[in-house]
N, C-alpha and C positions, 0 to 999 in steps of 0.2 A: 675684495683680494687684488692686486696688483703685480702682474712679473713683466719682468724686462729678459729681452732676448736675443738674438741677431736676428735680422730682418731676410735674410739668407733662409731661416725656416719657418717664411710665411707659408710657403707650399702646404709644411706638415700641418700647421692651424688650420689651413682652409682645406684640408684632409677631414676636419668633425665639423664644417659650418652647419652638415647636415642634422646632426646630433641636436640644435637649438631650432626652435622655432622663427628665432630673428636673427640676425648678428650684423652690428656697425662696422663697417670700416673707414675709415680716418687716413687717408695718405697724406704724403706730402714729399717734397723732395727727399728730404733725408730719413723719415722714418713711417711706421705705422702703426697706426693704435687700432685694436681689434675689440672690442664689447661684446663679452657675451652674456652681459647682461650681471649678475653679482661677479665674475671674472673679466678682469681687462687685462690684456697685453698690450705691451709697447716693444716695437722694433724698431733698431737702429741701423744705419749702414756701418755706420763705424766701429760698434761695441763698445758707442760709449753709451749706450742708452738707461744702465745701471748706472752711470756714473753722476752721484745725485750734486758732483762740484760743475756741471755743464748743463745740467737742468738749472740750476739753481741762478747761474747766469745768465742761463736765457731767460726766466722768470724776472732778474733784477733790470735786464735791457728794456723788456716789456715796461716794467714798473717805473724804469728812468724816462723812457716817452712818451707814457700815460701823462707824468707827471708834467714834462717838456711841452707837452699839447696845452694842456691846461695853464699853464702859467705864461708861456707865452702866444698862448690863441693861435695856433696855427693852422695854418687853414694852407692845405697842399693848393696846387695848382696841378686842373686835370689837362692842359694844354701844354704843359711843360715838355719838351722834345731834351730829349739828351743825347748831344753827339759822343758815343763813347769813343768815337776813333776821329784824326783827321790827317788828313796827310797835305802838306805847304808844300801846293806845285809851285808856290812861286820864291821859294826858297834860294833855290840859285845853286844849292850844295849838291842837287845831282850834274845840274848842268845834262853837256848832251853824252856825256857817258855816264849809263844806268850800272855800271857794274863794276864789283870791289873798288864801293866808296868807304873814306873812315869814317866810320859812325860810332860812336859814344849811347850806348841805349841805360839810362837813366831809370831804374827801377824805386818807387815811393816806396816803403815800408809800413804795411800794416794800413793804406792810404786813406779806408773808408773809415775804419776803426779812431784810426790820430783826429778825422776831420770832427766826427763826432762828440770825439772830446773836447775839443777846439772850441766845438760854438755850444758846451754845456748841457748837450743832451746825456752823455756817459758823467752819471756820478761817480764821486772819490771813493765812496763804498764799492763799487760795482768794478772798479778798477782795482782794488784794493784784492776782491777775490780772485777777480782773473787771475791777477799774479801771484795769488796763490797757490796757486793750483799747480799741481807739480805734472807736465807734460812727457812725455816719452821721446819726443822730437818740434822742432821748429815747423815741422808742418803739421801736424798735430793742434801745434798754438793756433795757427793759421787757419786749421779748418775750424776751431770752437770759437775764434774772433767772427767768422763768416755766416758760421752758424747762430750766432747769437744776434749778432744785429740782422743777418737776414731774415729771424725770426718778425721782423715785423715787418715784412711785406709776404709774409707765408701763406701761402692757400693750399686750402684740404681739401680735396676731392672726396666726396662721402661715396659711400654705397653702401648698400642694403641688401645683406642675403635672408630669404626665406626657405627655410625647411632647406638648405643649401643651396637655391639658384639665388643667380641676382636678381634684382627687381631691374631691370630693363628699365620703367616708368618709373622710375626716382631714378633723382641728379641733383647733387647738391656741391654748391661750392660756398663754401667759410672763409672770410677774411675781413680784417679791419681795415676799413679803406685809409683814416684816419695817419696808422701807425705806416701803412705801406706808403702812402703819401709821404708821408717825415722821409721814410727809408728812401727812395725815388729824388726827395730832394738835396739827402745828403748825398749822394752819387753823383746828381749833378752841380753840384758843386765842386768835389770835388774835379769833375769834367771842367768848366768853369775856368778855373785856377790852370789846369793843363792848358786850355788855351790861352789864356793871359801868360803864361813861363812863354810857348811856341812861340807866340806873335811877339814877348820883346827881345828875343835870341835869334828869331828868324830860322827854329828849329825843323828839322824837316816833317816830323811823322809824331801822333802819340796815339797811342791806344789802351785802353781803359786807364791802369795808374802807372804804364811808363811810355818815357818819351825818347826820340831819337834826336840827336842836332852832332854838328861836326864838332871835334875836337876842343876846335878852338870856345867852342861858346860853353863847355863841358863844365867850366869852374863858377860861370855866371849863371848855370841853371841851379849846380848845388846851393851855390850863397841865396834863390831865388825862394827856394825848397825851404831851406832852413829859415826863411826870415817868414813863411808860410805858414811854419810848424809841424812840418814834414820833416821824415828821415829817410835816407835814399840811398842808393848801391849803385857803382857804377862799373861796366861792363865795357869792351872795346871790341868792334866789331865791323867787320867787310862785308859792306851791303848792297841786293842789287833789288833791280824793280822789274817784277815781270809783267808785264800789259798783255792784261786779258781780252777777251771781247763786251764780256757782261762789269767783269769785274779786274783787278788787277793788286798785287801784291807787294809788299817789302817784305822781301828774304832775308834773312839774318840767320847765321847758323847760333844757338844757345852754347852756353858754356861748354857744353858735352859734346860740341862737333854739328849736333843733331838740326837740320834745317828747318826755322822755322817759318810761315808764309803770315806777314798781318796783312789783313784784307783793307782794301784802296778800292773804294766806290768812285767809279768813272761816272 
């Protein structure tokens, strides 16, 4: 028997652990699975644990990954370092004046999902399944993409409770190293694309899947990303750099006016 519920109700289930000789708990970033033996409970952070479409999407992505690894004989690099951000201190855009510089922030739309599609990792049937799901918002659709692709690198933290008390001597982590390496490789491919564009247009900074450039370079960046197979959005900002002792920040307001600090390693 499998029951679906919201993750906020985990304390309620934990109260009855003492009624069982042994309970196994599997925790990930987004979910908790409780194994009572004959009865199992699946809890989700975003109320989609009972949404079979999302669970099916995750399973499809995992199956696609397994087929991709086998077909391509993929072997991940254990030494691969991903540069999630990069500040181009030779761009000259900021010059001596680090305050109120005109910048264009260009965000890639579904960057990692798009890269996974473009390299042939995500199958056509999985794409069709995803596009057929009725989402309530763009935010919900984005979360589903992140969960599905991120499931390739999911680490499950396993705990055991005996007669209601956690066995402190037991600790286990479950993950698939092959799919985790594949996920990190996709992330690195996006980072490499960001570095390529940054260098070609002498841009200022990139952070994960967004890049900051001078307004004069905006069209060139859009053209490069289009050539690479990405879609993107553009926002105009006033940027400034805050210099700190250990870490500095590129500071820009978002579209709602809230100041966002993007880290720059010194």
